[in-house]
Structures are given as C-alpha cells and as structure tokens.
Steps between C-alpha positions, in 0.01 A plus 500: 500500500224410266357163532483492124879466508495233761342168391392279209249217453479208275315190424664226302665693224863463418712811467502491119121491499443744778736757366607568852813678603651599831352825631710691752323833492416664828250750615406679821399299799436159348670168527850549353694725736839623379768279629245250630507124477507366149779449253533269211258215519354604839135463385555155348687382809216624726240323286688176529496532876122541539311223684274285286162381628150443364249778488287516812123541466371854446242437771479791742658757271355846523667830413418621849739237642778724373361809672334814374608577146790741468569543872772756589733246651812714450333782703576777247135626516438391138320179408696224323318542168600864479851418603534264200336742258748768610792258454401354159327788313653807334360853491313436825239746615326500840166585645578695818842449645745231381319177565189466288614449138252649259696463174812337358639318200623138492746569226570138423265255667711202606234244405394636155782743409247774413456844650207527739354817655379487855207719613352447841162336493562315178635145465780525245773430760497217757743440782579133455616260766785333309441194711120489515357486850289192429810331356689584816211370710528161332877485544547584862326825589186330639715381791647845578396747765316812382804727529693305241206482258439876529868560437500295183193680367664839543865424429639716216715201395172323407321798340511648152291756311387340174246527220169390648366309202818294459523431872149365517594213273741385769250424770682314780737322262850400595810482283381170346167638383547864401770723348483867404434542125803735497771241439784731590369526856457130569840441670447798726149386593613144583788637710248709700280200571805306611613783724159528670465123549849479645457801730171365644597132490213408266531171319450427130349214309730276291356645177549851631862446600573337162351795323702749706823315432431470129441874463790613722746253335447712187617814688757370742620850598161595632531650847271414788304805613548608860337747740147569588345504845546278805321164486276592794261795503483723809275349767236777466392335171252213510344261251172301510 
C-alpha cells in the first residue's frame, strides 16, 4: 500500500477551512492493508486515546540514535529508502538489479499535489518520516532501546516519498505546527501520525492532540492506517 493513501496531518484548522476529506485509497505495501483495522471513525477514536504529556527536552537527540540511515531491517537486501521509492513512485527504473532506484515519477506528491520527477543524485524527492525522529525523541523515544528506535526510523508506516522542497518546510513539526499545503491530504496525513504514535506508544502534547481531533472530526470516516514492520529491529542492527 502506498503511504500516501495512509495518513493525514493537521494543525488547528477546522474541516471547512482545511478542505479535508476522508481518504481511503490504498497502495502497495504501506499502512492501510486490505481488510485491516480501521472502519468509520477509527482514526479519530485512536487520536482520542493517545496519552498526553509535555514535550521532553531535545537534549541528547542525534540522528545516529535511530541507527544508520535506511537500514535494511526487513532483510530484503534493499535499503529502506529504495523500498519506499519503489512503493511510492511510478515508472520506476533501476541501476543494476531491482533495488537501486535511478528514476521514477511521483505523480501526485501528497504534500504539494504536484508531479515530481525523481532522478538519483538529485534532491527533488525526500523520504519523509511522517512522525519526525526528533519529535519522537521528545515524546518517548529517548527512553527506548536502540532496536525500537531503529524500527521506527525504517518502518514503512512512518515513511513517505514527497516533494523535497515542500517537506523541508516541515522540519520536526508535529500536527499542531505543520500541515501539508495540499489540503486534500491533511486528513490522511494526520491519521498516519496517529497510527505511528499509537503503534509505538508515543505520547502527544495537549496542543497536538487538540489539532489531531479537530482535523479528524472533519473527516469522521477516516481509517487508521495499519501495517508496517515490527516495532523492534533485528538484533544485528545497532545505534550509537
């Protein structure tokens, strides 16, 4: 399944302003598995169940605490970045074999709505962590063991191929501080953040939970994405 069909984000905008609608599209290998958990109102119900706490200090956060970037935690002999490119792009071409993606087209970027061409070595497409790693660090991940942090960083449920320039405006924002400019995707994006936080037992701030509920109340049929990898990486993987 495509992650782009799995989750939506939102800040403090009401449905009428956000222009958000329930998105139930599915793809190949992403969060919404056919017949999986979900149903009417599942994402909103899950958001309401999230634990609320204050944001912990960012002290100690380093990307390396989540392991080497794009580790092959699913042991398919392809790194995670190429797995997501293969999942989310169309017209994919490879450099040697069927792992290293050299070309593809993001036909409708979830964050901007525009078409983006991917060519290896250029920076027009990013693989975004829907729940940013530094945000996760401040909401529980700093207390995890390395295996769980590595799993989060490489979980397809938390990864999405997107337009690089749009993604870089997000930084490590949560639902209360950043929404995709593409209003039609906001419910899907928020639902993805809820799904990741619920799966990994991350908490949310009061402002973040309020923003999630406000967006999802405007699309009460939005399903909660499911799937992805186990919440612990194989023991051969290590993090600093």
